[in-house]
VMD Tcl script that builds the backbone (N, CA, C; Angstrom):
set m [mol new atoms 225]
animate dup $m
set s [atomselect $m all]
$s set {name element resname resid chain x y z} {
  {N N MET 1 A 167.598 134.938 107.544}
  {CA C MET 1 A 166.382 134.971 108.356}
  {C C MET 1 A 165.210 135.635 107.599}
  {N N LEU 2 A 165.546 136.711 106.794}
  {CA C LEU 2 A 164.522 137.420 106.084}
  {C C LEU 2 A 164.017 136.553 104.909}
  {N N ILE 3 A 164.905 135.803 104.303}
  {CA C ILE 3 A 164.516 134.844 103.222}
  {C C ILE 3 A 163.542 133.813 103.723}
  {N N LYS 4 A 163.801 133.294 104.899}
  {CA C LYS 4 A 162.882 132.298 105.457}
  {C C LYS 4 A 161.516 132.905 105.734}
  {N N ILE 5 A 161.449 134.037 106.225}
  {CA C ILE 5 A 160.104 134.716 106.443}
  {C C ILE 5 A 159.396 134.960 105.151}
  {N N LEU 6 A 160.123 135.385 104.096}
  {CA C LEU 6 A 159.461 135.633 102.807}
  {C C LEU 6 A 158.998 134.271 102.202}
  {N N LEU 7 A 159.786 133.294 102.340}
  {CA C LEU 7 A 159.411 132.006 101.845}
  {C C LEU 7 A 158.181 131.469 102.526}
  {N N LEU 8 A 158.133 131.592 103.789}
  {CA C LEU 8 A 156.963 131.219 104.629}
  {C C LEU 8 A 155.697 131.960 104.161}
  {N N ILE 9 A 155.849 133.267 103.996}
  {CA C ILE 9 A 154.715 134.064 103.548}
  {C C ILE 9 A 154.285 133.584 102.115}
  {N N ALA 10 A 155.167 133.268 101.236}
  {CA C ALA 10 A 154.827 132.811 99.928}
  {C C ALA 10 A 154.108 131.451 99.991}
  {N N ILE 11 A 154.577 130.596 100.823}
  {CA C ILE 11 A 153.932 129.225 101.027}
  {C C ILE 11 A 152.494 129.411 101.525}
  {N N VAL 12 A 152.294 130.383 102.469}
  {CA C VAL 12 A 150.933 130.641 103.013}
  {C C VAL 12 A 150.025 131.149 101.890}
  {N N PHE 13 A 150.506 132.046 101.070}
  {CA C PHE 13 A 149.682 132.547 99.963}
  {C C PHE 13 A 149.335 131.439 98.999}
  {N N VAL 14 A 150.253 130.556 98.650}
  {CA C VAL 14 A 149.964 129.456 97.736}
  {C C VAL 14 A 148.899 128.562 98.338}
  {N N ILE 15 A 149.031 128.235 99.648}
  {CA C ILE 15 A 148.071 127.401 100.270}
  {C C ILE 15 A 146.680 128.031 100.292}
  {N N LEU 16 A 146.582 129.263 100.594}
  {CA C LEU 16 A 145.351 130.039 100.599}
  {C C LEU 16 A 144.736 130.066 99.163}
  {N N ALA 17 A 145.522 130.235 98.131}
  {CA C ALA 17 A 145.050 130.224 96.772}
  {C C ALA 17 A 144.469 128.905 96.395}
  {N N LEU 18 A 145.100 127.819 96.822}
  {CA C LEU 18 A 144.638 126.446 96.555}
  {C C LEU 18 A 143.333 126.161 97.276}
  {N N LEU 19 A 143.248 126.618 98.520}
  {CA C LEU 19 A 141.976 126.385 99.257}
  {C C LEU 19 A 140.811 127.229 98.618}
  {N N ARG 20 A 141.065 128.394 98.192}
  {CA C ARG 20 A 139.966 129.164 97.534}
  {C C ARG 20 A 139.544 128.468 96.246}
  {N N ALA 21 A 140.484 127.975 95.421}
  {CA C ALA 21 A 140.146 127.260 94.169}
  {C C ALA 21 A 139.310 125.994 94.517}
  {N N TYR 22 A 139.773 125.236 95.533}
  {CA C TYR 22 A 138.976 124.053 95.959}
  {C C TYR 22 A 137.649 124.412 96.390}
  {N N LYS 23 A 137.431 125.503 97.145}
  {CA C LYS 23 A 136.094 125.918 97.656}
  {C C LYS 23 A 135.176 126.237 96.444}
  {N N ARG 24 A 135.761 126.952 95.447}
  {CA C ARG 24 A 134.991 127.361 94.296}
  {C C ARG 24 A 134.531 126.063 93.485}
  {N N SER 25 A 135.445 125.138 93.407}
  {CA C SER 25 A 135.111 123.925 92.650}
  {C C SER 25 A 133.996 123.136 93.322}
  {N N LEU 26 A 133.836 123.230 94.653}
  {CA C LEU 26 A 132.774 122.543 95.298}
  {C C LEU 26 A 131.407 123.171 95.040}
  {N N THR 27 A 131.360 124.511 94.882}
  {CA C THR 27 A 130.104 125.239 94.691}
  {C C THR 27 A 129.664 125.209 93.297}
  {N N GLN 28 A 130.508 124.942 92.267}
  {CA C GLN 28 A 130.148 124.966 90.864}
  {C C GLN 28 A 129.629 123.547 90.515}
  {N N PRO 29 A 128.498 123.464 89.766}
  {CA C PRO 29 A 128.048 122.123 89.307}
  {C C PRO 29 A 128.990 121.509 88.361}
  {N N HIS 30 A 129.100 120.234 88.410}
  {CA C HIS 30 A 129.944 119.495 87.496}
  {C C HIS 30 A 129.320 119.372 86.143}
  {N N ALA 31 A 130.147 119.188 85.074}
  {CA C ALA 31 A 129.622 119.041 83.735}
  {C C ALA 31 A 128.763 117.815 83.616}
  {N N SER 32 A 129.065 116.772 84.366}
  {CA C SER 32 A 128.325 115.498 84.286}
  {C C SER 32 A 126.943 115.603 84.940}
  {N N ALA 33 A 126.704 116.740 85.657}
  {CA C ALA 33 A 125.376 116.917 86.346}
  {C C ALA 33 A 124.366 117.264 85.306}
  {N N ASP 34 A 124.687 117.607 84.054}
  {CA C ASP 34 A 123.707 117.963 83.081}
  {C C ASP 34 A 122.924 116.653 82.690}
  {N N PRO 35 A 121.617 116.757 82.570}
  {CA C PRO 35 A 120.839 115.560 82.185}
  {C C PRO 35 A 121.196 115.086 80.746}
  {N N GLN 36 A 121.281 113.801 80.657}
  {CA C GLN 36 A 121.549 113.226 79.328}
  {C C GLN 36 A 120.285 113.265 78.453}
  {N N PRO 37 A 120.398 113.454 77.164}
  {CA C PRO 37 A 119.190 113.444 76.324}
  {C C PRO 37 A 118.524 112.013 76.411}
  {N N VAL 38 A 117.232 112.036 76.432}
  {CA C VAL 38 A 116.425 110.809 76.526}
  {C C VAL 38 A 116.405 110.181 75.159}
  {N N GLU 39 A 116.629 108.834 75.113}
  {CA C GLU 39 A 116.624 108.152 73.803}
  {C C GLU 39 A 115.395 107.284 73.795}
  {N N ASN 40 A 114.802 107.187 72.604}
  {CA C ASN 40 A 113.605 106.277 72.439}
  {C C ASN 40 A 113.952 104.847 72.618}
  {N N MET 41 A 113.064 104.119 73.332}
  {CA C MET 41 A 113.204 102.710 73.451}
  {C C MET 41 A 112.334 101.965 72.470}
  {N N VAL 42 A 112.867 100.826 71.888}
  {CA C VAL 42 A 112.124 100.033 70.953}
  {C C VAL 42 A 112.080 98.617 71.478}
  {N N LYS 43 A 111.200 97.823 70.917}
  {CA C LYS 43 A 110.985 96.436 71.368}
  {C C LYS 43 A 111.489 95.544 70.266}
  {N N CYS 44 A 112.207 94.488 70.649}
  {CA C CYS 44 A 112.722 93.499 69.781}
  {C C CYS 44 A 111.506 92.715 69.202}
  {N N ALA 45 A 111.485 92.569 67.894}
  {CA C ALA 45 A 110.366 91.870 67.250}
  {C C ALA 45 A 110.353 90.347 67.558}
  {N N HIS 46 A 111.505 89.855 67.984}
  {CA C HIS 46 A 111.561 88.415 68.300}
  {C C HIS 46 A 111.290 88.081 69.735}
  {N N CYS 47 A 112.027 88.732 70.676}
  {CA C CYS 47 A 111.841 88.358 72.108}
  {C C CYS 47 A 111.091 89.397 72.904}
  {N N GLY 48 A 110.902 90.575 72.361}
  {CA C GLY 48 A 110.091 91.555 73.112}
  {C C GLY 48 A 110.883 92.433 74.081}
  {N N VAL 49 A 112.236 92.253 74.154}
  {CA C VAL 49 A 113.004 93.005 75.125}
  {C C VAL 49 A 113.082 94.413 74.626}
  {N N ASN 50 A 113.086 95.383 75.548}
  {CA C ASN 50 A 113.167 96.842 75.253}
  {C C ASN 50 A 114.699 97.224 75.228}
  {N N LEU 51 A 115.046 98.024 74.235}
  {CA C LEU 51 A 116.405 98.497 74.120}
  {C C LEU 51 A 116.441 99.847 73.435}
  {N N PRO 52 A 117.532 100.642 73.642}
  {CA C PRO 52 A 117.603 101.893 72.953}
  {C C PRO 52 A 117.669 101.787 71.451}
  {N N ARG 53 A 116.973 102.695 70.779}
  {CA C ARG 53 A 116.910 102.633 69.327}
  {C C ARG 53 A 118.275 102.613 68.715}
  {N N SER 54 A 119.243 103.255 69.246}
  {CA C SER 54 A 120.622 103.306 68.683}
  {C C SER 54 A 121.285 101.925 68.736}
  {N N GLU 55 A 120.912 101.041 69.625}
  {CA C GLU 55 A 121.459 99.724 69.698}
  {C C GLU 55 A 120.736 98.661 68.980}
  {N N ALA 56 A 119.578 99.012 68.447}
  {CA C ALA 56 A 118.737 98.068 67.741}
  {C C ALA 56 A 119.188 97.824 66.292}
  {N N ILE 57 A 118.880 96.598 65.763}
  {CA C ILE 57 A 119.241 96.238 64.472}
  {C C ILE 57 A 117.959 96.314 63.622}
  {N N TYR 58 A 117.970 97.109 62.567}
  {CA C TYR 58 A 116.778 97.251 61.742}
  {C C TYR 58 A 116.897 96.317 60.508}
  {N N SER 59 A 115.843 95.515 60.290}
  {CA C SER 59 A 115.862 94.546 59.216}
  {C C SER 59 A 114.425 94.296 58.762}
  {N N ALA 60 A 114.145 94.406 57.493}
  {CA C ALA 60 A 112.851 94.106 56.948}
  {C C ALA 60 A 111.724 94.755 57.671}
  {N N GLY 61 A 111.906 96.032 58.035}
  {CA C GLY 61 A 110.811 96.802 58.714}
  {C C GLY 61 A 110.645 96.434 60.176}
  {N N GLU 62 A 111.514 95.648 60.730}
  {CA C GLU 62 A 111.436 95.268 62.146}
  {C C GLU 62 A 112.709 95.648 62.824}
  {N N LEU 63 A 112.609 95.752 64.195}
  {CA C LEU 63 A 113.869 96.037 65.020}
  {C C LEU 63 A 114.104 94.818 65.876}
  {N N TYR 64 A 115.429 94.536 65.995}
  {CA C TYR 64 A 115.844 93.336 66.715}
  {C C TYR 64 A 116.961 93.726 67.745}
  {N N CYS 65 A 117.026 92.962 68.830}
  {CA C CYS 65 A 118.103 93.279 69.784}
  {C C CYS 65 A 119.453 92.649 69.473}
  {N N SER 66 A 119.516 91.633 68.545}
  {CA C SER 66 A 120.773 91.039 68.288}
  {C C SER 66 A 120.733 90.452 66.858}
  {N N ALA 67 A 121.911 90.119 66.300}
  {CA C ALA 67 A 121.928 89.503 64.958}
  {C C ALA 67 A 121.329 88.170 64.976}
  {N N GLU 68 A 121.382 87.438 66.124}
  {CA C GLU 68 A 120.783 86.111 66.185}
  {C C GLU 68 A 119.245 86.229 66.018}
  {N N HIS 69 A 118.656 87.178 66.740}
  {CA C HIS 69 A 117.258 87.371 66.713}
  {C C HIS 69 A 116.840 87.936 65.321}
  {N N GLN 70 A 117.700 88.652 64.712}
  {CA C GLN 70 A 117.442 89.124 63.339}
  {C C GLN 70 A 117.308 87.918 62.388}
  {N N GLN 71 A 118.217 86.963 62.508}
  {CA C GLN 71 A 118.170 85.762 61.667}
  {C C GLN 71 A 116.977 84.853 61.986}
  {N N LEU 72 A 116.550 84.812 63.267}
  {CA C LEU 72 A 115.405 83.972 63.611}
  {C C LEU 72 A 114.088 84.641 63.140}
  {N N GLY 73 A 114.068 85.919 62.979}
  {CA C GLY 73 A 112.875 86.590 62.464}
  {C C GLY 73 A 111.867 86.911 63.568}
  {N N LYS 74 A 110.755 87.455 63.087}
  {CA C LYS 74 A 109.647 87.874 63.968}
  {C C LYS 74 A 108.890 86.711 64.462}
  {N N ARG 75 A 108.501 86.750 65.768}
  {CA C ARG 75 A 107.622 85.707 66.343}
  {C C ARG 75 A 106.210 86.022 66.136}
}
mol reanalyze $m
mol bondsrecalc $m
mol representation Tube
mol addrep $m
């Protein structure tokens, strides 16, 4: 009988600890809530579409959105 009571008390403490941890996680901001750094946008020399500089293809002093537009050249 005493073992059952001790086991019940232990289970209650574990549940309370889990609830406290869950409550704390709700009040803390998530890591993904940080704003992402803004990236410069550039215009494709062929079609004029805007795209992030990191995705652009640089060729002959111009920026292009795809290899096909790079081959077609500037309009």
